[in-house]
C-alpha positions in Angstrom: 69.7 20.0 36.6 66.6 18.0 35.8 64.4 20.1 33.5 61.4 20.3 35.9 59.8 23.0 38.0 59.1 21.9 41.5 56.2 23.7 43.1 55.2 23.7 46.8 51.6 24.8 47.5 51.6 26.3 51.0 49.4 28.1 53.4 50.9 30.5 55.9 50.9 28.6 59.3 48.7 31.1 61.3 47.3 29.9 64.6 43.6 29.3 64.3 43.8 28.8 60.5 46.6 26.1 60.1 45.9 22.4 60.6 42.6 23.0 62.3 41.9 19.3 62.7 45.2 18.8 64.4 44.5 21.9 66.5 41.5 20.2 68.0 43.9 17.9 69.9 47.0 20.1 70.5 45.7 23.7 70.4 45.9 26.4 67.7 49.4 27.6 68.4 51.0 24.2 68.7 49.3 23.2 65.4 50.6 26.3 63.7 54.1 25.5 65.0 53.9 22.0 63.6 52.7 23.3 60.3 55.6 25.8 60.1 58.0 23.0 60.9 56.5 20.8 58.2 56.8 23.6 55.7 60.4 24.4 56.5 61.4 20.7 56.4 59.7 20.5 53.0 61.6 23.5 51.7 64.8 21.9 52.8 64.1 18.9 50.7 63.0 21.0 47.8 66.1 23.2 48.0 68.3 20.1 47.8 66.5 18.6 44.8 68.5 19.3 41.5 65.6 20.7 39.4 65.6 23.6 37.0 63.3 25.8 39.1 61.7 25.9 42.5 58.4 27.8 43.3 56.2 28.3 46.3 52.5 29.0 45.6 51.5 30.8 48.8 48.4 32.0 50.5 47.7 33.5 53.9 49.1 36.2 56.1 52.8 35.4 56.5 53.3 38.3 58.9 51.0 36.5 61.4 52.4 33.1 60.9 54.4 30.8 63.2 58.0 30.9 62.2 57.4 33.9 60.0 61.0 35.2 60.0 62.6 31.8 59.1 60.0 31.1 56.5 60.5 34.5 54.9 64.3 33.9 54.9 63.8 30.6 53.1 61.4 32.1 50.6 64.0 34.7 49.6 65.8 31.9 47.7 62.7 30.7 45.8 60.2 32.1 43.3 57.0 32.9 45.1 53.6 33.2 43.4 50.2 33.9 44.9 47.6 31.2 45.0 44.5 32.1 43.0 41.1 30.4 42.6 37.8 30.2 44.3 38.5 26.7 45.8 41.4 24.5 46.5 41.0 22.5 43.4 41.3 25.6 41.3 44.3 26.8 43.3 46.1 23.5 42.7 45.5 23.7 38.9 46.4 27.4 38.7 49.6 26.9 40.7 50.8 24.5 38.0 49.9 27.0 35.3 51.5 29.9 37.1 54.8 28.1 37.8 55.1 26.2 34.5 57.7 28.3 32.7 57.4 25.9 29.6 58.7 22.8 31.4 57.1 19.9 33.3 55.8 20.7 36.8 56.0 18.6 39.9 53.5 19.8 42.6 53.6 18.9 46.3 52.0 20.2 49.4 53.8 21.1 52.7 52.2 18.5 55.0 54.5 15.6 54.2 57.6 16.6 56.1 59.1 13.2 55.7 59.7 13.8 52.0 63.3 13.7 51.0 65.4 15.3 48.2 66.2 11.7 47.0 62.5 10.9 46.6 61.7 14.2 44.9 64.7 13.7 42.6 63.4 10.2 41.6 59.9 11.7 41.0 61.4 14.6 38.9 63.5 12.2 36.8 60.4 9.9 36.3 58.5 12.9 35.0 60.9 13.4 32.1 59.9 9.9 30.7 56.1 10.0 31.2 53.0 12.2 31.1 52.1 12.1 34.8 53.8 11.2 38.0 51.3 10.6 40.9 51.7 9.9 44.6 48.7 8.8 46.6 48.3 9.7 50.2 47.2 7.0 52.7 44.1 9.0 53.7 42.7 8.8 50.2 44.1 12.0 48.9 47.3 12.6 47.0 50.6 14.2 48.0 52.3 14.7 44.6 51.3 15.4 41.1 53.7 15.9 38.2 52.6 16.7 34.7 54.6 17.0 31.5 52.3 19.9 30.4 50.2 22.1 32.6 47.0 21.4 30.6 47.2 17.8 31.8 46.1 19.0 35.2 42.9 20.7 34.0 40.9 17.8 35.4 41.7 19.0 38.9 39.0 21.7 38.5 36.3 19.0 38.5 37.5 16.9 41.5 36.6 17.8 45.1 39.5 17.9 47.5 39.8 16.7 51.1 37.7 13.6 50.6 38.6 9.9 51.1 38.2 9.3 47.3 40.1 12.4 46.0 43.2 10.4 45.1 41.5 7.6 43.3 39.2 10.0 41.5 42.1 12.1 40.4 44.0 9.1 39.1 40.9 7.9 37.2 40.4 11.3 35.6 44.1 11.4 34.5 43.9 7.9 33.0 40.6 8.6 31.3 42.4 11.4 29.4 44.7 8.7 28.0 47.7 9.9 29.9 50.5 7.6 30.9 50.7 7.7 34.7 53.7 6.6 36.8 52.8 5.9 40.4 55.3 6.7 43.1 55.6 6.0 46.9 52.4 6.4 48.9 52.9 8.8 51.9 50.9 9.9 54.9 50.3 13.6 55.3 49.7 15.3 58.7 46.1 16.4 59.1 45.1 14.9 62.5 46.8 13.8 65.7 46.5 10.2 64.5 48.7 11.0 61.6 51.6 12.2 63.7 53.0 8.8 64.8 52.9 7.5 61.2 54.8 10.4 59.8 57.2 10.6 62.8 58.6 7.2 61.9 59.8 8.4 58.5 61.3 11.8 59.6 64.9 12.5 60.5 65.2 12.6 64.3 66.7 16.1 64.3 64.0 17.5 61.9 62.0 20.6 62.8 58.8 18.5 62.6 60.1 16.0 65.2 61.1 18.9 67.5 57.7 20.6 67.0 55.7 17.5 67.9 57.8 16.9 70.9 57.2 20.5 72.0 53.5 19.9 71.6 53.7 16.8 73.9 53.2 14.3 71.1 
């Protein structure tokens, strides 16, 4: 087992609250179904990654979520912590602190369903030899952040999220602290209908995400 804690920061996929930009094109319920599929595919990859600990930092009403029963069943095998913080930047930083358990932490979101156990394994192994592992997203954000110590992620509190410069700003802040940063593969996350085709190409044809976008007519 790689001595790393792998954390998924996730939001319960509730219609009307999940993937609202995607919902503008496919409707609230289809967007929630797609978000649920992406989360479950992500959990599959996490479960198959040989790390010391696996954690989900969760927010939202899981009882009202699409795929609630299956998500709950998968969470039974994982350590679950509540997200805390007044904004998403704080919730990201706090998720790393709350999950740390005195070992390096690798944090991902649940909107890159194309992620594989092989990629996560490579990222976890890289984190044992550097201060930071960082994966940029093609929309200007980031999809993965690994830190050797939780305090290395304190800069997240100062960086606005969901902007076209969030990724570069985060990378700059990490390097300004004198941290050694290893960059890993750039991925696209699923925020809008335009992202679907990009992500589709990298997903397994029998994945939940592929089935969900087909059901949505995409």
